[in-house]
C-alpha positions in Angstrom: -6.8 17.5 25.4 -4.5 14.7 26.3 -5.1 15.1 29.9 -8.5 13.4 29.1 -6.7 10.4 27.6 -4.3 10.2 30.5 -7.3 9.8 32.9 -8.2 6.4 31.2 -6.5 3.8 33.5 -7.9 0.4 32.5 -10.4 -0.7 29.8 -12.0 -3.9 30.7 -13.1 -6.7 28.5 -16.5 -8.3 28.4 -15.5 -10.6 25.7 -14.6 -14.2 26.0 -12.1 -16.3 23.9 -10.1 -13.4 22.8 -7.8 -14.5 19.8 -4.2 -13.5 19.0 -5.3 -10.7 16.8 -8.5 -9.5 18.6 -9.1 -6.1 16.9 -12.4 -5.6 18.5 -11.4 -3.5 21.5 -8.8 -1.6 19.4 -11.6 -0.7 16.9 -14.1 0.3 19.6 -11.5 2.7 20.9 -10.5 4.0 17.5 -14.1 4.7 16.6 -15.0 6.4 19.9 -11.6 8.6 19.5 -12.2 9.4 15.8 -15.8 8.9 14.8 -15.0 10.8 11.5 -12.1 8.6 10.5 -13.3 5.9 8.2 -10.3 4.9 6.2 -7.7 2.4 7.7 -4.2 2.0 6.2 -2.3 -1.3 6.5 1.4 -2.3 5.1 1.6 -6.0 5.3 2.6 -9.0 3.4 -0.9 -9.7 2.3 -0.3 -13.2 1.3 0.7 -14.1 4.8 -1.6 -11.7 6.7 -4.8 -11.9 4.7 -6.6 -13.6 7.7 -5.6 -10.7 10.1 -6.9 -8.1 7.4 -10.0 -10.0 7.3 -10.5 -10.0 11.1 -9.7 -6.4 11.2 -12.2 -5.7 8.5 -14.9 -7.7 10.4 -14.1 -5.6 13.6 -14.1 -2.2 11.7 -17.3 -2.9 10.2 -19.5 -1.6 7.4 -18.8 2.1 6.6 -15.0 1.7 7.1 -12.5 0.9 4.4 -9.1 -0.5 4.6 -6.2 -0.1 2.1 -3.5 -2.6 2.3 -0.3 -1.9 0.4 1.2 -5.4 -0.2 4.8 -5.5 1.1 6.4 -8.9 0.3 9.9 -8.2 1.5 11.9 -5.8 3.6 13.2 -4.0 0.5 9.6 -2.9 -0.4 8.9 -1.3 2.9 10.1 2.3 2.0 8.2 2.3 -1.2 5.0 0.9 0.5 5.2 3.6 3.2 5.4 6.3 0.4 2.4 4.9 -1.4 0.5 4.5 1.7 1.1 8.0 3.3 1.5 10.2 0.1 -1.0 8.6 -2.4 -3.4 6.6 -0.3 -3.7 9.0 2.8 -5.4 6.8 5.2 -6.9 8.3 8.4 -5.2 5.7 10.7 -2.4 3.4 10.3 -3.0 -0.1 11.9 -0.2 -2.2 12.8 -0.9 -6.1 12.4 0.6 -7.8 15.3 2.3 -10.8 13.3 2.8 -9.4 9.8 6.4 -10.6 8.7 7.3 -7.1 7.2 5.7 -4.2 9.5 5.1 -5.6 13.0 5.6 -4.2 16.5 9.2 -4.4 17.8 11.2 -3.5 14.5 13.2 -0.5 13.7 11.6 -0.2 10.3 8.1 -0.1 12.1 9.3 2.6 14.4 10.5 4.6 11.3 7.2 4.0 9.5 5.1 5.1 12.6 7.3 8.3 12.7 6.6 9.1 9.1 3.0 8.6 9.6 2.8 11.0 12.3 4.6 13.6 10.2 1.6 13.1 7.8 -0.9 13.8 10.7 -1.7 9.8 10.6 -2.2 8.3 13.9 -1.0 4.7 14.4 -2.9 2.1 16.7 -1.7 -1.4 17.7 -2.6 -4.4 19.8 0.9 -5.0 21.5 2.5 -2.8 24.2 5.7 -2.2 22.4 4.0 -0.2 19.8 3.6 2.4 22.4 7.4 2.9 22.6 7.5 2.8 18.8 5.1 5.9 18.6 1.5 4.4 18.4 -1.2 6.6 19.9 -2.6 3.7 21.7 -2.5 0.0 22.0 -5.2 -2.5 23.4 -5.4 -6.3 22.8 -4.5 -9.7 24.3 -0.9 -8.9 25.0 -1.8 -5.7 26.8 -4.0 -7.6 29.0 -6.9 -5.7 27.4 -5.6 -2.6 29.1 -5.7 0.4 27.1 -2.0 1.8 26.8 -1.6 5.4 25.8 1.5 7.2 24.5 3.1 9.7 26.8 4.2 11.8 24.0 2.3 12.8 20.7 4.5 13.0 17.4 3.6 15.2 14.5 0.3 17.1 14.3 -1.9 14.2 15.6 -4.5 15.5 17.8 -6.3 13.0 20.1 -9.2 13.0 22.6 -9.9 9.6 23.9 -13.2 8.8 25.3 -13.7 9.1 29.1 -15.1 5.6 29.3 -14.5 2.5 27.4 -16.7 -0.4 27.7 -16.8 -3.6 25.6 -20.1 -5.3 24.8 -20.6 -8.8 23.6 -18.8 -9.7 20.2 -21.4 -9.4 17.4 -19.0 -9.2 14.5 -20.5 -12.0 12.9 -23.7 -10.2 12.5 -22.1 -7.1 11.0 -20.8 -6.6 7.5 -17.2 -6.1 7.3 -15.2 -3.0 6.1 -14.3 -2.9 2.4 -10.7 -4.1 1.7 -8.5 -2.8 -1.1 -5.2 -4.5 -1.7 -2.6 -2.3 -3.6 0.3 -4.2 -5.3 3.7 -2.4 -5.5 
């Protein structure tokens, strides 16, 4: 199954003006990979990452839902992770690129991604370093819009990525956003 994923070399982007947190390509690949998965999970300091969550909701679109476990400091990360994985049970964990608590490149994020995989929850991201942390795939401005794939699968996550990835014109302003639910700790 994963050999199909390895056959994808580069995804090209037909969008212009990609922003720092461009979730469009990420969500297109996620929807093509797991069309049945409709619930995204995020651990974030919502007061500082609300704009990124809104951007994610616009790109995810109507029919999807996002649950954010609000995590204001590093002492709350373990509790937030337990709430998200054991109680909320999202289909996919999304790493926000610039959240002050859970972001690509930190040890705690690596631990969280590892725990998510044990629950069968794949992680996706927009930065290349997320692949080394255990994310299934990453695509975004910092990957040069190249689809980066993990070389090893953790836990019980089963992935079949699409054979072809193309990106059309950005029409997120014409769509309705995903619903967002924020859980305090």
